[in-house]
mmCIF file of the C-alpha atoms, coordinates in Angstrom:
data_MODEL
# 
_entry.id   MODEL 
# 
loop_
_atom_site.group_PDB 
_atom_site.id 
_atom_site.type_symbol 
_atom_site.label_atom_id 
_atom_site.label_alt_id 
_atom_site.label_comp_id 
_atom_site.label_asym_id 
_atom_site.label_entity_id 
_atom_site.label_seq_id 
_atom_site.pdbx_PDB_ins_code 
_atom_site.Cartn_x 
_atom_site.Cartn_y 
_atom_site.Cartn_z 
_atom_site.occupancy 
_atom_site.B_iso_or_equiv 
_atom_site.pdbx_formal_charge 
_atom_site.auth_seq_id 
_atom_site.auth_comp_id 
_atom_site.auth_asym_id 
_atom_site.auth_atom_id 
_atom_site.pdbx_PDB_model_num 
ATOM 1   C CA . MET A 1 1   ? 21.798  -36.333 -12.168 1.00 0.00 ? 1   MET A CA 1 
ATOM 2   C CA . VAL A 1 2   ? 18.595  -35.618 -10.225 1.00 0.00 ? 2   VAL A CA 1 
ATOM 3   C CA . LEU A 1 3   ? 19.577  -31.943 -9.952  1.00 0.00 ? 3   LEU A CA 1 
ATOM 4   C CA . VAL A 1 4   ? 20.157  -31.797 -13.715 1.00 0.00 ? 4   VAL A CA 1 
ATOM 5   C CA . LEU A 1 5   ? 16.656  -33.179 -14.229 1.00 0.00 ? 5   LEU A CA 1 
ATOM 6   C CA . ALA A 1 6   ? 15.207  -30.620 -11.805 1.00 0.00 ? 6   ALA A CA 1 
ATOM 7   C CA . ALA A 1 7   ? 16.948  -27.804 -13.686 1.00 0.00 ? 7   ALA A CA 1 
ATOM 8   C CA . ALA A 1 8   ? 15.541  -29.147 -16.976 1.00 0.00 ? 8   ALA A CA 1 
ATOM 9   C CA . VAL A 1 9   ? 11.985  -29.003 -15.612 1.00 0.00 ? 9   VAL A CA 1 
ATOM 10  C CA . VAL A 1 10  ? 12.478  -25.394 -14.503 1.00 0.00 ? 10  VAL A CA 1 
ATOM 11  C CA . LEU A 1 11  ? 13.914  -24.411 -17.894 1.00 0.00 ? 11  LEU A CA 1 
ATOM 12  C CA . ALA A 1 12  ? 11.109  -26.204 -19.742 1.00 0.00 ? 12  ALA A CA 1 
ATOM 13  C CA . ASN A 1 13  ? 8.537   -24.012 -18.028 1.00 0.00 ? 13  ASN A CA 1 
ATOM 14  C CA . ILE A 1 14  ? 10.165  -20.645 -18.673 1.00 0.00 ? 14  ILE A CA 1 
ATOM 15  C CA . ASN A 1 15  ? 8.096   -18.770 -21.272 1.00 0.00 ? 15  ASN A CA 1 
ATOM 16  C CA . GLN A 1 16  ? 5.996   -21.911 -21.614 1.00 0.00 ? 16  GLN A CA 1 
ATOM 17  C CA . PRO A 1 17  ? 4.404   -21.869 -25.109 1.00 0.00 ? 17  PRO A CA 1 
ATOM 18  C CA . TYR A 1 18  ? 1.499   -24.136 -24.080 1.00 0.00 ? 18  TYR A CA 1 
ATOM 19  C CA . PRO A 1 19  ? 0.663   -23.108 -20.509 1.00 0.00 ? 19  PRO A CA 1 
ATOM 20  C CA . GLY A 1 20  ? -2.751  -24.764 -20.538 1.00 0.00 ? 20  GLY A CA 1 
ATOM 21  C CA . ILE A 1 21  ? -1.486  -28.249 -21.389 1.00 0.00 ? 21  ILE A CA 1 
ATOM 22  C CA . ALA A 1 22  ? 2.251   -28.757 -21.021 1.00 0.00 ? 22  ALA A CA 1 
ATOM 23  C CA . PRO A 1 23  ? 2.552   -28.319 -17.212 1.00 0.00 ? 23  PRO A CA 1 
ATOM 24  C CA . LEU A 1 24  ? 0.406   -31.459 -16.785 1.00 0.00 ? 24  LEU A CA 1 
ATOM 25  C CA . GLN A 1 25  ? 3.168   -33.406 -18.540 1.00 0.00 ? 25  GLN A CA 1 
ATOM 26  C CA . HIS A 1 26  ? 5.674   -32.477 -15.831 1.00 0.00 ? 26  HIS A CA 1 
ATOM 27  C CA . ILE A 1 27  ? 3.727   -33.863 -12.851 1.00 0.00 ? 27  ILE A CA 1 
ATOM 28  C CA . PRO A 1 28  ? 5.360   -37.348 -12.952 1.00 0.00 ? 28  PRO A CA 1 
ATOM 29  C CA . THR A 1 29  ? 8.829   -35.795 -13.298 1.00 0.00 ? 29  THR A CA 1 
ATOM 30  C CA . VAL A 1 30  ? 8.347   -33.455 -10.348 1.00 0.00 ? 30  VAL A CA 1 
ATOM 31  C CA . LEU A 1 31  ? 7.057   -36.325 -8.201  1.00 0.00 ? 31  LEU A CA 1 
ATOM 32  C CA . LEU A 1 32  ? 10.094  -38.412 -9.155  1.00 0.00 ? 32  LEU A CA 1 
ATOM 33  C CA . ILE A 1 33  ? 12.511  -35.587 -8.320  1.00 0.00 ? 33  ILE A CA 1 
ATOM 34  C CA . LEU A 1 34  ? 10.919  -35.115 -4.903  1.00 0.00 ? 34  LEU A CA 1 
ATOM 35  C CA . ALA A 1 35  ? 10.956  -38.842 -4.121  1.00 0.00 ? 35  ALA A CA 1 
ATOM 36  C CA . ALA A 1 36  ? 14.368  -39.711 -5.628  1.00 0.00 ? 36  ALA A CA 1 
ATOM 37  C CA . PRO A 1 37  ? 16.618  -38.835 -2.641  1.00 0.00 ? 37  PRO A CA 1 
ATOM 38  C CA . ALA A 1 38  ? 14.629  -40.990 -0.211  1.00 0.00 ? 38  ALA A CA 1 
ATOM 39  C CA . LEU A 1 39  ? 14.224  -43.821 -2.720  1.00 0.00 ? 39  LEU A CA 1 
ATOM 40  C CA . LEU A 1 40  ? 17.941  -43.940 -3.562  1.00 0.00 ? 40  LEU A CA 1 
ATOM 41  C CA . VAL A 1 41  ? 18.921  -43.946 0.107   1.00 0.00 ? 41  VAL A CA 1 
ATOM 42  C CA . ARG A 1 42  ? 16.506  -46.781 0.837   1.00 0.00 ? 42  ARG A CA 1 
ATOM 43  C CA . TRP A 1 43  ? 17.181  -48.747 -2.358  1.00 0.00 ? 43  TRP A CA 1 
ATOM 44  C CA . PRO A 1 44  ? 20.561  -47.786 -3.892  1.00 0.00 ? 44  PRO A CA 1 
ATOM 45  C CA . LEU A 1 45  ? 21.037  -48.293 -7.613  1.00 0.00 ? 45  LEU A CA 1 
ATOM 46  C CA . SER A 1 46  ? 23.987  -48.206 -9.964  1.00 0.00 ? 46  SER A CA 1 
ATOM 47  C CA . ASN A 1 47  ? 24.802  -44.978 -11.790 1.00 0.00 ? 47  ASN A CA 1 
ATOM 48  C CA . ARG A 1 48  ? 23.889  -46.749 -15.024 1.00 0.00 ? 48  ARG A CA 1 
ATOM 49  C CA . ALA A 1 49  ? 20.361  -47.476 -13.814 1.00 0.00 ? 49  ALA A CA 1 
ATOM 50  C CA . VAL A 1 50  ? 19.851  -43.925 -12.545 1.00 0.00 ? 50  VAL A CA 1 
ATOM 51  C CA . LEU A 1 51  ? 21.229  -42.518 -15.794 1.00 0.00 ? 51  LEU A CA 1 
ATOM 52  C CA . ALA A 1 52  ? 18.689  -44.583 -17.766 1.00 0.00 ? 52  ALA A CA 1 
ATOM 53  C CA . VAL A 1 53  ? 15.857  -42.992 -15.767 1.00 0.00 ? 53  VAL A CA 1 
ATOM 54  C CA . VAL A 1 54  ? 17.274  -39.489 -16.152 1.00 0.00 ? 54  VAL A CA 1 
ATOM 55  C CA . ILE A 1 55  ? 17.747  -39.867 -19.923 1.00 0.00 ? 55  ILE A CA 1 
ATOM 56  C CA . PHE A 1 56  ? 14.110  -40.886 -20.346 1.00 0.00 ? 56  PHE A CA 1 
ATOM 57  C CA . PHE A 1 57  ? 12.768  -38.082 -18.164 1.00 0.00 ? 57  PHE A CA 1 
ATOM 58  C CA . LEU A 1 58  ? 14.970  -35.478 -19.847 1.00 0.00 ? 58  LEU A CA 1 
ATOM 59  C CA . LEU A 1 59  ? 13.473  -36.470 -23.184 1.00 0.00 ? 59  LEU A CA 1 
ATOM 60  C CA . HIS A 1 60  ? 9.993   -36.453 -21.647 1.00 0.00 ? 60  HIS A CA 1 
ATOM 61  C CA . THR A 1 61  ? 10.645  -32.992 -20.170 1.00 0.00 ? 61  THR A CA 1 
ATOM 62  C CA . LEU A 1 62  ? 11.699  -31.610 -23.546 1.00 0.00 ? 62  LEU A CA 1 
ATOM 63  C CA . ALA A 1 63  ? 8.604   -33.083 -25.193 1.00 0.00 ? 63  ALA A CA 1 
ATOM 64  C CA . GLY A 1 64  ? 6.417   -31.837 -22.346 1.00 0.00 ? 64  GLY A CA 1 
ATOM 65  C CA . ARG A 1 65  ? 7.468   -28.247 -22.972 1.00 0.00 ? 65  ARG A CA 1 
ATOM 66  C CA . TYR A 1 66  ? 5.830   -28.453 -26.383 1.00 0.00 ? 66  TYR A CA 1 
ATOM 67  C CA . ALA A 1 67  ? 2.903   -30.680 -25.315 1.00 0.00 ? 67  ALA A CA 1 
ATOM 68  C CA . TYR A 1 68  ? 4.540   -33.481 -27.347 1.00 0.00 ? 68  TYR A CA 1 
ATOM 69  C CA . SER A 1 69  ? 2.558   -32.915 -30.564 1.00 0.00 ? 69  SER A CA 1 
ATOM 70  C CA . ASN A 1 70  ? 4.063   -29.483 -31.154 1.00 0.00 ? 70  ASN A CA 1 
ATOM 71  C CA . ILE A 1 71  ? 7.778   -30.114 -30.633 1.00 0.00 ? 71  ILE A CA 1 
ATOM 72  C CA . PRO A 1 72  ? 9.392   -28.261 -33.544 1.00 0.00 ? 72  PRO A CA 1 
ATOM 73  C CA . TYR A 1 73  ? 11.950  -30.833 -34.643 1.00 0.00 ? 73  TYR A CA 1 
ATOM 74  C CA . ASP A 1 74  ? 11.280  -30.052 -38.307 1.00 0.00 ? 74  ASP A CA 1 
ATOM 75  C CA . ARG A 1 75  ? 12.184  -26.411 -37.736 1.00 0.00 ? 75  ARG A CA 1 
ATOM 76  C CA . TRP A 1 76  ? 15.318  -27.411 -35.821 1.00 0.00 ? 76  TRP A CA 1 
ATOM 77  C CA . ALA A 1 77  ? 16.367  -29.913 -38.490 1.00 0.00 ? 77  ALA A CA 1 
ATOM 78  C CA . THR A 1 78  ? 15.781  -27.424 -41.303 1.00 0.00 ? 78  THR A CA 1 
ATOM 79  C CA . ALA A 1 79  ? 17.864  -24.796 -39.505 1.00 0.00 ? 79  ALA A CA 1 
ATOM 80  C CA . LEU A 1 80  ? 20.728  -27.279 -39.029 1.00 0.00 ? 80  LEU A CA 1 
ATOM 81  C CA . THR A 1 81  ? 20.652  -29.270 -42.273 1.00 0.00 ? 81  THR A CA 1 
ATOM 82  C CA . GLY A 1 82  ? 18.275  -27.477 -44.611 1.00 0.00 ? 82  GLY A CA 1 
ATOM 83  C CA . HIS A 1 83  ? 16.006  -30.544 -44.666 1.00 0.00 ? 83  HIS A CA 1 
ATOM 84  C CA . SER A 1 84  ? 12.782  -31.311 -42.821 1.00 0.00 ? 84  SER A CA 1 
ATOM 85  C CA . VAL A 1 85  ? 12.612  -34.628 -40.962 1.00 0.00 ? 85  VAL A CA 1 
ATOM 86  C CA . SER A 1 86  ? 8.961   -35.101 -41.931 1.00 0.00 ? 86  SER A CA 1 
ATOM 87  C CA . GLU A 1 87  ? 9.620   -34.455 -45.610 1.00 0.00 ? 87  GLU A CA 1 
ATOM 88  C CA . THR A 1 88  ? 12.712  -36.651 -45.638 1.00 0.00 ? 88  THR A CA 1 
ATOM 89  C CA . PHE A 1 89  ? 10.913  -39.645 -44.110 1.00 0.00 ? 89  PHE A CA 1 
ATOM 90  C CA . GLY A 1 90  ? 7.439   -38.950 -45.487 1.00 0.00 ? 90  GLY A CA 1 
ATOM 91  C CA . MET A 1 91  ? 5.841   -38.471 -42.066 1.00 0.00 ? 91  MET A CA 1 
ATOM 92  C CA . THR A 1 92  ? 2.385   -36.918 -41.816 1.00 0.00 ? 92  THR A CA 1 
ATOM 93  C CA . ARG A 1 93  ? 2.328   -36.453 -38.018 1.00 0.00 ? 93  ARG A CA 1 
ATOM 94  C CA . ASN A 1 94  ? 4.706   -35.272 -35.313 1.00 0.00 ? 94  ASN A CA 1 
ATOM 95  C CA . ASN A 1 95  ? 6.351   -38.525 -34.206 1.00 0.00 ? 95  ASN A CA 1 
ATOM 96  C CA . PHE A 1 96  ? 8.424   -37.288 -31.265 1.00 0.00 ? 96  PHE A CA 1 
ATOM 97  C CA . ASP A 1 97  ? 6.006   -39.034 -28.891 1.00 0.00 ? 97  ASP A CA 1 
ATOM 98  C CA . ARG A 1 98  ? 6.872   -42.342 -30.554 1.00 0.00 ? 98  ARG A CA 1 
ATOM 99  C CA . LEU A 1 99  ? 10.562  -41.679 -29.859 1.00 0.00 ? 99  LEU A CA 1 
ATOM 100 C CA . VAL A 1 100 ? 9.802   -41.063 -26.182 1.00 0.00 ? 100 VAL A CA 1 
ATOM 101 C CA . HIS A 1 101 ? 7.782   -44.277 -25.891 1.00 0.00 ? 101 HIS A CA 1 
ATOM 102 C CA . LEU A 1 102 ? 10.603  -46.200 -27.572 1.00 0.00 ? 102 LEU A CA 1 
ATOM 103 C CA . THR A 1 103 ? 13.070  -44.627 -25.145 1.00 0.00 ? 103 THR A CA 1 
ATOM 104 C CA . PHE A 1 104 ? 10.872  -45.649 -22.216 1.00 0.00 ? 104 PHE A CA 1 
ATOM 105 C CA . GLY A 1 105 ? 11.174  -49.289 -23.255 1.00 0.00 ? 105 GLY A CA 1 
ATOM 106 C CA . LEU A 1 106 ? 14.921  -48.963 -23.791 1.00 0.00 ? 106 LEU A CA 1 
ATOM 107 C CA . CYS A 1 107 ? 15.586  -47.200 -20.467 1.00 0.00 ? 107 CYS A CA 1 
ATOM 108 C CA . ALA A 1 108 ? 13.109  -48.992 -18.196 1.00 0.00 ? 108 ALA A CA 1 
ATOM 109 C CA . VAL A 1 109 ? 14.564  -52.437 -18.818 1.00 0.00 ? 109 VAL A CA 1 
ATOM 110 C CA . PRO A 1 110 ? 18.041  -51.833 -17.323 1.00 0.00 ? 110 PRO A CA 1 
ATOM 111 C CA . LEU A 1 111 ? 16.449  -49.997 -14.388 1.00 0.00 ? 111 LEU A CA 1 
ATOM 112 C CA . TYR A 1 112 ? 13.770  -52.522 -13.497 1.00 0.00 ? 112 TYR A CA 1 
ATOM 113 C CA . ALA A 1 113 ? 15.951  -55.539 -14.262 1.00 0.00 ? 113 ALA A CA 1 
ATOM 114 C CA . GLU A 1 114 ? 18.518  -54.233 -11.789 1.00 0.00 ? 114 GLU A CA 1 
ATOM 115 C CA . ILE A 1 115 ? 15.846  -53.615 -9.154  1.00 0.00 ? 115 ILE A CA 1 
ATOM 116 C CA . SER A 1 116 ? 14.430  -57.102 -9.677  1.00 0.00 ? 116 SER A CA 1 
ATOM 117 C CA . TRP A 1 117 ? 17.875  -58.711 -9.601  1.00 0.00 ? 117 TRP A CA 1 
ATOM 118 C CA . ARG A 1 118 ? 19.138  -56.799 -6.559  1.00 0.00 ? 118 ARG A CA 1 
ATOM 119 C CA . TYR A 1 119 ? 16.073  -56.764 -4.346  1.00 0.00 ? 119 TYR A CA 1 
ATOM 120 C CA . THR A 1 120 ? 13.970  -59.815 -5.195  1.00 0.00 ? 120 THR A CA 1 
ATOM 121 C CA . GLY A 1 121 ? 16.696  -62.396 -5.699  1.00 0.00 ? 121 GLY A CA 1 
ATOM 122 C CA . ALA A 1 122 ? 15.599  -63.114 -9.278  1.00 0.00 ? 122 ALA A CA 1 
ATOM 123 C CA . ARG A 1 123 ? 18.133  -64.568 -11.683 1.00 0.00 ? 123 ARG A CA 1 
ATOM 124 C CA . TRP A 1 124 ? 19.354  -62.094 -14.289 1.00 0.00 ? 124 TRP A CA 1 
ATOM 125 C CA . ARG A 1 125 ? 17.359  -63.493 -17.195 1.00 0.00 ? 125 ARG A CA 1 
ATOM 126 C CA . ALA A 1 126 ? 14.207  -63.709 -15.078 1.00 0.00 ? 126 ALA A CA 1 
ATOM 127 C CA . ALA A 1 127 ? 14.864  -60.102 -14.030 1.00 0.00 ? 127 ALA A CA 1 
ATOM 128 C CA . LEU A 1 128 ? 14.949  -59.089 -17.699 1.00 0.00 ? 128 LEU A CA 1 
ATOM 129 C CA . TRP A 1 129 ? 11.626  -60.827 -18.303 1.00 0.00 ? 129 TRP A CA 1 
ATOM 130 C CA . ASN A 1 130 ? 10.185  -59.043 -15.264 1.00 0.00 ? 130 ASN A CA 1 
ATOM 131 C CA . ALA A 1 131 ? 11.390  -55.760 -16.776 1.00 0.00 ? 131 ALA A CA 1 
ATOM 132 C CA . PHE A 1 132 ? 9.629   -56.527 -20.062 1.00 0.00 ? 132 PHE A CA 1 
ATOM 133 C CA . LEU A 1 133 ? 6.371   -57.181 -18.199 1.00 0.00 ? 133 LEU A CA 1 
ATOM 134 C CA . PHE A 1 134 ? 6.911   -53.966 -16.229 1.00 0.00 ? 134 PHE A CA 1 
ATOM 135 C CA . VAL A 1 135 ? 7.183   -51.931 -19.450 1.00 0.00 ? 135 VAL A CA 1 
ATOM 136 C CA . GLY A 1 136 ? 3.959   -53.444 -20.794 1.00 0.00 ? 136 GLY A CA 1 
ATOM 137 C CA . ALA A 1 137 ? 2.056   -52.847 -17.540 1.00 0.00 ? 137 ALA A CA 1 
ATOM 138 C CA . VAL A 1 138 ? 3.260   -49.275 -17.058 1.00 0.00 ? 138 VAL A CA 1 
ATOM 139 C CA . SER A 1 139 ? 2.583   -48.411 -20.709 1.00 0.00 ? 139 SER A CA 1 
ATOM 140 C CA . ALA A 1 140 ? -0.998  -49.630 -20.417 1.00 0.00 ? 140 ALA A CA 1 
ATOM 141 C CA . LEU A 1 141 ? -1.578  -47.929 -17.055 1.00 0.00 ? 141 LEU A CA 1 
ATOM 142 C CA . TYR A 1 142 ? -0.142  -44.656 -18.343 1.00 0.00 ? 142 TYR A CA 1 
ATOM 143 C CA . GLU A 1 143 ? -2.436  -44.645 -21.365 1.00 0.00 ? 143 GLU A CA 1 
ATOM 144 C CA . ILE A 1 144 ? -5.415  -45.214 -19.032 1.00 0.00 ? 144 ILE A CA 1 
ATOM 145 C CA . PHE A 1 145 ? -4.158  -42.494 -16.662 1.00 0.00 ? 145 PHE A CA 1 
ATOM 146 C CA . GLU A 1 146 ? -3.723  -40.101 -19.580 1.00 0.00 ? 146 GLU A CA 1 
ATOM 147 C CA . TRP A 1 147 ? -7.277  -40.742 -20.733 1.00 0.00 ? 147 TRP A CA 1 
ATOM 148 C CA . LEU A 1 148 ? -8.780  -40.287 -17.258 1.00 0.00 ? 148 LEU A CA 1 
ATOM 149 C CA . LEU A 1 149 ? -6.730  -37.156 -16.569 1.00 0.00 ? 149 LEU A CA 1 
ATOM 150 C CA . THR A 1 150 ? -7.896  -35.416 -19.715 1.00 0.00 ? 150 THR A CA 1 
ATOM 151 C CA . ILE A 1 151 ? -11.524 -36.328 -19.011 1.00 0.00 ? 151 ILE A CA 1 
ATOM 152 C CA . MET A 1 152 ? -11.372 -34.984 -15.450 1.00 0.00 ? 152 MET A CA 1 
ATOM 153 C CA . VAL A 1 153 ? -8.960  -32.054 -15.795 1.00 0.00 ? 153 VAL A CA 1 
ATOM 154 C CA . ALA A 1 154 ? -8.762  -30.932 -19.404 1.00 0.00 ? 154 ALA A CA 1 
ATOM 155 C CA . SER A 1 155 ? -11.513 -32.644 -21.356 1.00 0.00 ? 155 SER A CA 1 
ATOM 156 C CA . ASP A 1 156 ? -11.712 -29.812 -23.884 1.00 0.00 ? 156 ASP A CA 1 
ATOM 157 C CA . LEU A 1 157 ? -7.997  -30.253 -24.580 1.00 0.00 ? 157 LEU A CA 1 
ATOM 158 C CA . ALA A 1 158 ? -7.966  -34.064 -24.520 1.00 0.00 ? 158 ALA A CA 1 
ATOM 159 C CA . ASN A 1 159 ? -6.781  -34.618 -28.081 1.00 0.00 ? 159 ASN A CA 1 
ATOM 160 C CA . ASP A 1 160 ? -3.965  -32.084 -27.715 1.00 0.00 ? 160 ASP A CA 1 
ATOM 161 C CA . TYR A 1 161 ? -2.813  -33.421 -24.336 1.00 0.00 ? 161 TYR A CA 1 
ATOM 162 C CA . ASN A 1 162 ? -2.930  -37.063 -25.378 1.00 0.00 ? 162 ASN A CA 1 
ATOM 163 C CA . GLY A 1 163 ? -1.081  -36.283 -28.592 1.00 0.00 ? 163 GLY A CA 1 
ATOM 164 C CA . GLN A 1 164 ? -3.373  -38.474 -30.657 1.00 0.00 ? 164 GLN A CA 1 
ATOM 165 C CA . GLN A 1 165 ? -3.174  -36.149 -33.663 1.00 0.00 ? 165 GLN A CA 1 
ATOM 166 C CA . GLY A 1 166 ? -6.279  -37.775 -35.079 1.00 0.00 ? 166 GLY A CA 1 
ATOM 167 C CA . ASP A 1 167 ? -4.943  -41.352 -34.803 1.00 0.00 ? 167 ASP A CA 1 
ATOM 168 C CA . ILE A 1 168 ? -7.572  -43.535 -33.108 1.00 0.00 ? 168 ILE A CA 1 
ATOM 169 C CA . TRP A 1 169 ? -4.932  -46.247 -32.545 1.00 0.00 ? 169 TRP A CA 1 
ATOM 170 C CA . ASP A 1 170 ? -2.449  -43.885 -30.905 1.00 0.00 ? 170 ASP A CA 1 
ATOM 171 C CA . ALA A 1 171 ? -2.540  -45.571 -27.471 1.00 0.00 ? 171 ALA A CA 1 
ATOM 172 C CA . GLN A 1 172 ? -2.017  -49.049 -28.932 1.00 0.00 ? 172 GLN A CA 1 
ATOM 173 C CA . LYS A 1 173 ? 0.880   -47.882 -31.099 1.00 0.00 ? 173 LYS A CA 1 
ATOM 174 C CA . ASP A 1 174 ? 2.496   -46.132 -28.133 1.00 0.00 ? 174 ASP A CA 1 
ATOM 175 C CA . MET A 1 175 ? 2.343   -49.340 -26.072 1.00 0.00 ? 175 MET A CA 1 
ATOM 176 C CA . ALA A 1 176 ? 3.634   -51.446 -28.953 1.00 0.00 ? 176 ALA A CA 1 
ATOM 177 C CA . ILE A 1 177 ? 6.652   -49.246 -29.601 1.00 0.00 ? 177 ILE A CA 1 
ATOM 178 C CA . ALA A 1 178 ? 7.491   -49.169 -25.872 1.00 0.00 ? 178 ALA A CA 1 
ATOM 179 C CA . LEU A 1 179 ? 7.465   -52.980 -25.872 1.00 0.00 ? 179 LEU A CA 1 
ATOM 180 C CA . PHE A 1 180 ? 9.632   -52.987 -28.991 1.00 0.00 ? 180 PHE A CA 1 
ATOM 181 C CA . GLY A 1 181 ? 12.154  -50.801 -27.168 1.00 0.00 ? 181 GLY A CA 1 
ATOM 182 C CA . ALA A 1 182 ? 12.003  -53.199 -24.223 1.00 0.00 ? 182 ALA A CA 1 
ATOM 183 C CA . VAL A 1 183 ? 12.768  -56.156 -26.490 1.00 0.00 ? 183 VAL A CA 1 
ATOM 184 C CA . LEU A 1 184 ? 15.795  -54.342 -27.947 1.00 0.00 ? 184 LEU A CA 1 
ATOM 185 C CA . ALA A 1 185 ? 17.036  -53.530 -24.445 1.00 0.00 ? 185 ALA A CA 1 
ATOM 186 C CA . MET A 1 186 ? 16.509  -57.133 -23.316 1.00 0.00 ? 186 MET A CA 1 
ATOM 187 C CA . ILE A 1 187 ? 18.556  -58.463 -26.224 1.00 0.00 ? 187 ILE A CA 1 
ATOM 188 C CA . TRP A 1 188 ? 21.363  -56.030 -25.450 1.00 0.00 ? 188 TRP A CA 1 
ATOM 189 C CA . GLN A 1 189 ? 21.279  -56.788 -21.712 1.00 0.00 ? 189 GLN A CA 1 
ATOM 190 C CA . TRP A 1 190 ? 20.991  -60.553 -22.318 1.00 0.00 ? 190 TRP A CA 1 
ATOM 191 C CA . ARG A 1 191 ? 24.175  -60.598 -24.364 1.00 0.00 ? 191 ARG A CA 1 
ATOM 192 C CA . ALA A 1 192 ? 25.878  -58.293 -21.865 1.00 0.00 ? 192 ALA A CA 1 
ATOM 193 C CA . GLU A 1 193 ? 25.093  -60.587 -18.941 1.00 0.00 ? 193 GLU A CA 1 
ATOM 194 C CA . PRO A 1 194 ? 28.712  -60.639 -17.657 1.00 0.00 ? 194 PRO A CA 1 
ATOM 195 C CA . GLY A 1 195 ? 28.395  -56.870 -17.207 1.00 0.00 ? 195 GLY A CA 1 
ATOM 196 C CA . LYS A 1 196 ? 25.273  -57.054 -15.071 1.00 0.00 ? 196 LYS A CA 1 
ATOM 197 C CA . PRO A 1 197 ? 25.235  -55.192 -11.747 1.00 0.00 ? 197 PRO A CA 1 
ATOM 198 C CA . ALA A 1 198 ? 28.022  -56.554 -9.583  1.00 0.00 ? 198 ALA A CA 1 
ATOM 199 C CA . GLY A 1 199 ? 27.062  -57.638 -6.104  1.00 0.00 ? 199 GLY A CA 1 
ATOM 200 C CA . ARG A 1 200 ? 23.800  -57.529 -4.284  1.00 0.00 ? 200 ARG A CA 1 
ATOM 201 C CA . PRO A 1 201 ? 23.714  -55.421 -1.117  1.00 0.00 ? 201 PRO A CA 1 
# 
């Protein structure tokens, strides 16, 4: 799964349409790929937890190729169905970034809950609550990191890199939708408690 993610990053940067912005999006993914073998040897995880991480980063890699705000899902949808997603749902901005933030909440909960349950001795429901707090903290820290990075590295491209698209509440909405995804994942995992990771190492 890690090799698939590495291949996706390579493919996303071939004939890169936004070479001044998009490569910055891939820094966290590359760091994860480099660290993953050592991390998984030291702290093994279930295939389900690893798959959750890979799914999120694959979506992030796709969005990163187009600097998020420019991902041409309307063009793809029109070619496949003859209908634009934005016209169908009355959207006035490119909302693919919202999908990625939602997916972060959905995918981070099973990962972090398993880590908390396996390696801290937390009960399963406490582990889920820890995962919810993790999503909120990481969402906030990422928005701060994104702001600082654009000021220091690409201040003239800040709006494009951050994907604000003119929305002054973009960061708050991104955090809120990530937390919404986390709540959905918690509900699903809570009800699926008998299927939680079997056996602590």
